[in-house]
C-alpha positions in Angstrom: 19.1 39.5 -3.4 21.0 42.3 -1.8 24.2 41.2 -0.1 23.0 42.1 3.4 19.8 40.0 3.1 20.0 36.5 4.5 17.8 34.1 2.6 16.7 31.1 4.7 15.0 28.3 2.8 13.5 25.6 4.9 13.5 21.9 3.8 10.9 21.3 1.1 8.7 18.2 1.6 9.0 15.5 -1.2 5.2 15.6 -1.6 5.3 19.3 -2.4 4.8 19.0 -6.2 2.9 21.5 -8.4 2.3 21.9 -12.1 3.0 25.1 -13.9 5.3 27.3 -15.9 8.7 27.3 -14.1 9.6 30.8 -15.3 6.4 32.3 -14.0 6.6 30.5 -10.7 10.2 31.6 -10.3 9.1 35.1 -10.9 6.5 34.8 -8.1 9.1 33.8 -5.5 11.6 36.5 -6.8 9.0 39.3 -6.6 8.0 38.3 -3.1 11.6 38.1 -1.9 12.4 41.4 -3.4 9.3 42.9 -1.8 10.4 41.5 1.6 14.0 42.9 1.1 12.6 46.3 0.3 10.4 46.2 3.5 13.6 45.7 5.5 15.6 48.4 3.7 17.8 45.7 2.2 19.0 44.4 5.6 17.6 41.4 7.4 16.4 37.9 7.0 13.8 36.5 4.5 12.4 33.1 5.2 10.8 30.7 2.6 8.8 27.8 4.0 7.0 25.2 2.0 4.3 22.9 3.4 1.6 20.6 2.1 -1.9 21.0 3.4 -5.2 19.2 3.0 -8.1 21.7 2.9 -11.4 20.0 3.9 -13.8 23.0 3.4 -14.0 26.3 1.8 -11.4 28.7 3.2 -11.5 32.5 2.8 -8.1 34.3 2.4 -7.1 37.8 3.1 -7.9 39.5 -0.2 -11.1 37.8 -1.2 -9.6 34.6 -2.7 -11.3 31.3 -1.8 -9.6 28.0 -1.4 -11.7 25.0 -2.3 -11.3 21.6 -0.7 -8.3 19.8 -1.9 -4.6 19.3 -1.4 -2.3 22.3 -1.7 1.3 23.3 -1.5 1.7 26.5 0.6 4.9 28.6 0.0 5.3 31.3 2.6 7.7 34.2 2.3 8.2 36.0 5.6 10.1 39.1 6.7 10.6 41.2 9.9 10.4 44.5 8.1 8.3 47.6 8.4 5.0 45.8 7.9 1.9 47.2 6.1 -0.9 49.2 7.6 -4.5 48.1 7.1 -5.4 50.8 4.5 -2.4 50.1 2.4 -2.8 46.4 2.7 -6.2 46.6 1.0 -4.6 48.0 -2.2 -1.3 46.1 -2.5 -2.5 43.9 -5.4 -4.0 46.7 -7.5 -2.0 47.3 -10.7 0.2 50.4 -10.5 -0.4 50.9 -6.8 2.9 51.5 -5.0 4.3 53.3 -1.9 7.8 53.6 -3.3 9.0 56.4 -5.5 11.0 54.0 -7.7 8.3 51.4 -7.9 5.9 50.6 -10.8 3.2 49.0 -8.8 3.2 45.8 -10.8 5.3 43.4 -8.7 2.5 42.1 -6.5 -0.2 42.5 -9.1 1.9 40.2 -11.4 2.4 37.7 -8.5 -1.4 37.5 -8.0 -2.1 37.1 -11.7 0.4 34.3 -12.1 -0.9 32.5 -9.0 -4.5 32.7 -10.1 -3.5 31.4 -13.6 -2.1 28.3 -11.9 -5.3 27.7 -10.0 -4.0 29.1 -6.7 -4.6 31.9 -4.3 -2.7 34.3 -2.0 -3.1 35.0 1.7 -1.3 38.0 3.4 -0.7 38.8 7.0 1.1 42.0 8.0 1.5 44.3 11.0 3.3 47.6 11.2 6.6 47.3 13.0 6.4 43.5 13.1 6.7 42.3 9.5 4.8 40.5 6.7 4.0 37.0 5.6 2.8 36.3 2.0 1.4 32.8 1.5 1.1 31.3 -2.0 -1.4 28.4 -2.2 -1.1 26.2 -5.3 -2.8 22.8 -6.1 -0.6 19.8 -5.2 0.0 17.2 -7.8 -0.4 13.5 -6.7 2.4 11.2 -7.4 0.3 9.1 -9.8 -0.6 12.1 -11.9 3.0 13.3 -11.9 4.1 9.9 -13.3 1.7 10.2 -16.2 3.0 13.6 -17.2 5.4 13.8 -20.2 8.9 15.1 -19.7 8.8 18.9 -19.2 10.3 21.0 -22.0 13.7 22.6 -21.3 13.5 26.0 -19.6 15.9 28.3 -21.5 17.6 30.6 -19.1 19.3 33.8 -20.3 22.8 35.2 -19.7 22.0 38.8 -20.1 20.9 38.6 -23.8 18.6 41.5 -24.9 15.1 40.5 -25.8 12.7 42.7 -27.6 9.1 42.7 -26.2 6.2 44.3 -28.2 2.7 44.8 -26.8 -0.1 47.4 -26.9 -1.0 46.9 -23.3 1.5 48.6 -20.9 0.4 46.6 -17.9 1.0 43.3 -19.7 4.2 44.6 -21.3 5.8 45.4 -17.9 4.7 42.0 -16.6 6.4 40.2 -19.5 9.6 42.3 -19.0 9.7 41.3 -15.3 9.3 37.6 -16.2 12.1 37.7 -18.8 14.4 39.6 -16.3 13.7 36.8 -13.8 14.9 34.3 -16.4 18.2 36.1 -16.8 17.4 38.2 -20.0 17.6 41.9 -20.5 14.1 42.8 -21.8 13.4 46.0 -23.7 9.8 46.9 -24.2 8.0 48.6 -27.1 4.5 49.9 -26.7 2.1 49.9 -29.7 -0.2 52.9 -29.8 -2.6 53.8 -32.6 -1.2 51.2 -34.9 2.4 52.6 -34.5 5.5 51.5 -32.6 6.3 53.8 -29.6 10.0 53.2 -28.8 10.7 53.1 -25.1 14.4 52.4 -25.5 16.9 53.9 -28.0 19.7 51.3 -27.7 21.5 49.6 -30.5 19.9 46.3 -31.6 22.4 44.8 -34.0 20.1 41.9 -34.8 17.1 44.1 -35.4 16.3 44.8 -39.0 12.8 46.3 -38.7 10.1 47.1 -36.2 6.8 46.0 -37.7 3.7 47.8 -36.3 1.0 45.3 -35.5 -2.6 46.6 -35.4 -4.1 46.8 -32.0 -7.4 45.2 -31.2 -9.0 48.6 -30.8 -7.8 49.6 -34.3 -9.1 46.4 -35.8 -12.5 46.9 -34.2 -12.7 50.4 -35.5 
């Protein structure tokens, strides 16, 4: 986070336990915090609040997501930034939609995709000149179910190592690069087009001996 951003994390309830990929869930929080910092022009306070809620009936959220009855962990990231107008708010989760000149429009789209893959949903409140609040709702794991789970595998965090990422879908490629960056790696993406390897970076890979071009699904179908 920028040095002039104050990150306030409220106490997390012991019952707030979820199941998922640590790296992906970490990326969700990082993306939302970065988004909040940008909304305040890198100066201000970002708050993260975690609560456990029991939902007794169907609940409709801001962007069409539906919460079914059950126990959920709600992680809310709030800021007092510029806020978002109603028209822009309708499009914030669309891939490649951005209001920033240096943005790629995949930060919030990636957040929503990860949350949905974990069986969760997102609710957003925002008002111009007041700020924004992004709520991530994820299914809560009961203590008994947690005790039956096997020990989670070690999450390997990076220390700036360069990681080569190859994919034929630019949207998925950028999402993977963001995830690796959140884990501490330096991702370098290569896009495959027409069965070839399109190099998006011309750095020196000392450990790279060859770049094998993998056939794309479209090429195989043809």
